[in-house]
C-alpha beads as a LAMMPS data file, in Angstrom:
LAMMPS data file: protein, C-alpha beads

86 atoms
85 bonds

1 atom types
1 bond types

-500.0 500.0 xlo xhi
-500.0 500.0 ylo yhi
-500.0 500.0 zlo zhi

Masses

1 110.0

Atoms # bond

1 1 1 0.000 0.000 0.000
2 1 1 1.293 3.456 -0.900
3 1 1 0.444 6.497 1.176
4 1 1 1.847 9.984 1.333
5 1 1 2.647 11.745 4.568
6 1 1 4.479 14.985 5.136
7 1 1 7.589 14.937 2.912
8 1 1 7.542 11.135 2.380
9 1 1 6.016 8.437 0.250
10 1 1 5.367 5.543 2.624
11 1 1 5.137 2.010 1.253
12 1 1 3.679 -0.763 3.412
13 1 1 3.555 -4.377 2.313
14 1 1 4.359 -8.024 2.822
15 1 1 6.897 -10.373 1.286
16 1 1 6.926 -14.035 2.307
17 1 1 7.277 -13.971 6.123
18 1 1 8.085 -10.243 6.295
19 1 1 6.004 -7.129 6.838
20 1 1 7.710 -3.920 5.754
21 1 1 7.508 -0.141 5.716
22 1 1 9.667 2.024 3.451
23 1 1 9.819 5.830 3.653
24 1 1 11.032 7.551 0.492
25 1 1 11.531 11.334 0.514
26 1 1 9.195 13.363 -1.711
27 1 1 11.998 15.682 -2.761
28 1 1 14.100 14.684 -5.760
29 1 1 16.912 17.220 -5.508
30 1 1 19.873 17.432 -3.172
31 1 1 20.591 14.933 -0.394
32 1 1 17.498 13.436 1.247
33 1 1 17.083 10.618 3.752
34 1 1 14.543 7.826 4.015
35 1 1 14.208 4.667 6.056
36 1 1 13.106 1.058 5.947
37 1 1 11.833 -1.416 8.515
38 1 1 10.940 -5.059 8.100
39 1 1 9.918 -7.640 10.645
40 1 1 8.638 -11.186 10.916
41 1 1 4.878 -11.422 10.642
42 1 1 4.546 -14.468 12.935
43 1 1 5.781 -12.663 16.073
44 1 1 5.071 -9.102 14.879
45 1 1 8.764 -8.324 15.171
46 1 1 9.444 -9.864 18.572
47 1 1 11.945 -12.365 17.093
48 1 1 13.222 -10.488 14.043
49 1 1 13.103 -6.727 13.484
50 1 1 15.451 -4.939 11.083
51 1 1 15.613 -1.251 10.235
52 1 1 17.955 1.158 8.562
53 1 1 18.422 4.389 6.688
54 1 1 18.334 5.189 2.980
55 1 1 20.274 8.036 1.378
56 1 1 19.100 9.616 -1.858
57 1 1 20.791 12.225 -4.017
58 1 1 18.723 14.006 -6.660
59 1 1 16.036 11.341 -6.299
60 1 1 18.414 8.383 -6.703
61 1 1 19.143 5.844 -3.965
62 1 1 22.907 5.633 -3.593
63 1 1 23.533 4.401 -0.030
64 1 1 21.911 2.596 2.880
65 1 1 22.828 1.668 6.430
66 1 1 21.616 -0.850 8.986
67 1 1 22.135 -4.109 7.064
68 1 1 25.005 -5.718 5.172
69 1 1 22.875 -6.141 2.056
70 1 1 19.583 -4.446 1.304
71 1 1 17.001 -7.194 0.620
72 1 1 15.782 -7.565 -2.970
73 1 1 12.149 -6.994 -1.992
74 1 1 13.072 -3.595 -0.511
75 1 1 15.143 -2.665 -3.589
76 1 1 12.294 -3.662 -5.943
77 1 1 9.784 -1.505 -4.074
78 1 1 12.089 1.515 -4.071
79 1 1 12.829 1.001 -7.788
80 1 1 9.128 1.543 -8.558
81 1 1 9.541 5.147 -7.351
82 1 1 13.227 6.095 -7.638
83 1 1 16.386 5.166 -9.528
84 1 1 18.810 2.868 -7.721
85 1 1 22.580 3.294 -7.916
86 1 1 24.154 0.973 -5.333

Bonds

1 1 1 2
2 1 2 3
3 1 3 4
4 1 4 5
5 1 5 6
6 1 6 7
7 1 7 8
8 1 8 9
9 1 9 10
10 1 10 11
11 1 11 12
12 1 12 13
13 1 13 14
14 1 14 15
15 1 15 16
16 1 16 17
17 1 17 18
18 1 18 19
19 1 19 20
20 1 20 21
21 1 21 22
22 1 22 23
23 1 23 24
24 1 24 25
25 1 25 26
26 1 26 27
27 1 27 28
28 1 28 29
29 1 29 30
30 1 30 31
31 1 31 32
32 1 32 33
33 1 33 34
34 1 34 35
35 1 35 36
36 1 36 37
37 1 37 38
38 1 38 39
39 1 39 40
40 1 40 41
41 1 41 42
42 1 42 43
43 1 43 44
44 1 44 45
45 1 45 46
46 1 46 47
47 1 47 48
48 1 48 49
49 1 49 50
50 1 50 51
51 1 51 52
52 1 52 53
53 1 53 54
54 1 54 55
55 1 55 56
56 1 56 57
57 1 57 58
58 1 58 59
59 1 59 60
60 1 60 61
61 1 61 62
62 1 62 63
63 1 63 64
64 1 64 65
65 1 65 66
66 1 66 67
67 1 67 68
68 1 68 69
69 1 69 70
70 1 70 71
71 1 71 72
72 1 72 73
73 1 73 74
74 1 74 75
75 1 75 76
76 1 76 77
77 1 77 78
78 1 78 79
79 1 79 80
80 1 80 81
81 1 81 82
82 1 82 83
83 1 83 84
84 1 84 85
85 1 85 86
């Protein structure tokens, strides 16, 4: 599900055992920051909860923090709205 809140596009969804939320900045110029969270649906995040930051420049994702490798399902969702250059 896509929703817009102040200065962000927020994407909520599910992938296999994961629930996720991704916040992508509305702005597409300069340096902007977003975030992602995903957690196991079975325990609502009690066993597994992962979050991190996303860094965009001129609307393009170029860096992230919080995990060694950004999961493909997160990358695919972001790619629907912004260019990816990792």
